[in-house]
N, C-alpha and C positions, 0 to 999 in steps of 0.2 A: 740167655741173659748176658748183658754187657755191663761193665762197671767203669765209671769214669770218676777221677778225682780232680777237682777244680780248686785252684787257689783263689781265695776272695779276700784281699787285704782290707776291704772295707767292712768285713764281718768281724768286729772285735768285741761285741757285747751280746748278752743273751737276747735282747730284743732284735738284734740283727739276725741271729740264728732263727728266731721265729719267723721273721719276714722272709728269709731264704727258704725255709721249709714250706711256707704258704705259697710262695711263687712256684716251687717245683711240684708240690703235691697236686696241683690242679692239672698237670700234664698227664695225658693218657699214656700208660705204659710204664710209669714209675713204680718200682717195686719196693725200694728201700732208700731211705735218706739218712745219712749220718753226717751231721754238721757240728763242727767244733770251732768255737770262738777263740779258744786258746791257740789252736793251730792255724786258724783262719783258712780252713779248708772244708769242702763239702764232698762227700763220696756218695754217688748216686748209682744204684743198680736199676737198670731199666731194660725193657724189651726192645731190642733193636729193630724188630719188624713194625713197631708202632711209633717209635721215637728215635731221633738221632741226637748225637752230642751237640750239634749246632743248634737244634731247637731248645735244648736245655740251657745252653749259653745265652741264647736270645731271650729266654724267659728270665734268667738271672739279670741280664743287662736291663731289661725292661722294668725290673723291680728295683733297679738302682744299685746293683751289685755286679758290675762288670769284672770279669776275671783279670787278674794281674795288673790292675790299675791302682797305683799307690794313692793313699789318702792325702789330700791336699790340706795342709795346716795353715792357719793364719800366720802372717809374719810376726815375729817377736820384735817389739819396739824396746829400745833402751829404757830402763826404768826412770831415768832422769828426763826423758823426752815424752812421757805419756801425758803430760799436762795436769796430772793430779797433784794435790797439795801434800800427799802422803810423803813424798820424797823431799819436800821443801821445808820440813819441820825443823825448827831450831833445836839444838841440844838442850835438854832439860835436866836439872838436878833436883832431887827430892831429899828431904830429911825427915826422919821419923821423930815425932815428939815423944818425950818421956811418958806422958800420960797415956798415949796409945800403947806403948810397950807394957805399961803396968796393967792396962785393961785386958790385954791379950793373954795374960797369964804366963808369958814367956819372959817376963822381966828378969827372972832369976838367971837366965842364960847370958845376960849381957853384962 
């Protein structure tokens, strides 16, 4: 038996762990799979007479989890340039009416 540990930066949630396990489970010769989303690693014990590490890496890459490839995030736009009206709101001032304070029961505090 041989053991290989592969870093998978794109495996960062539980559903990714399930996908990685499904991709590797179908390979003949795999004995044990330990996948961790927290460590972003998978450790696979396999029979080297039936399977090679390159075949495991090819199966992971085919499933969308290539080893040591960083996750590509969308670029962050400046909040004033995103085109939404959220950041263009004018300053607002509110006042609490006396009747509202009396109805709330907290009038004694003011």
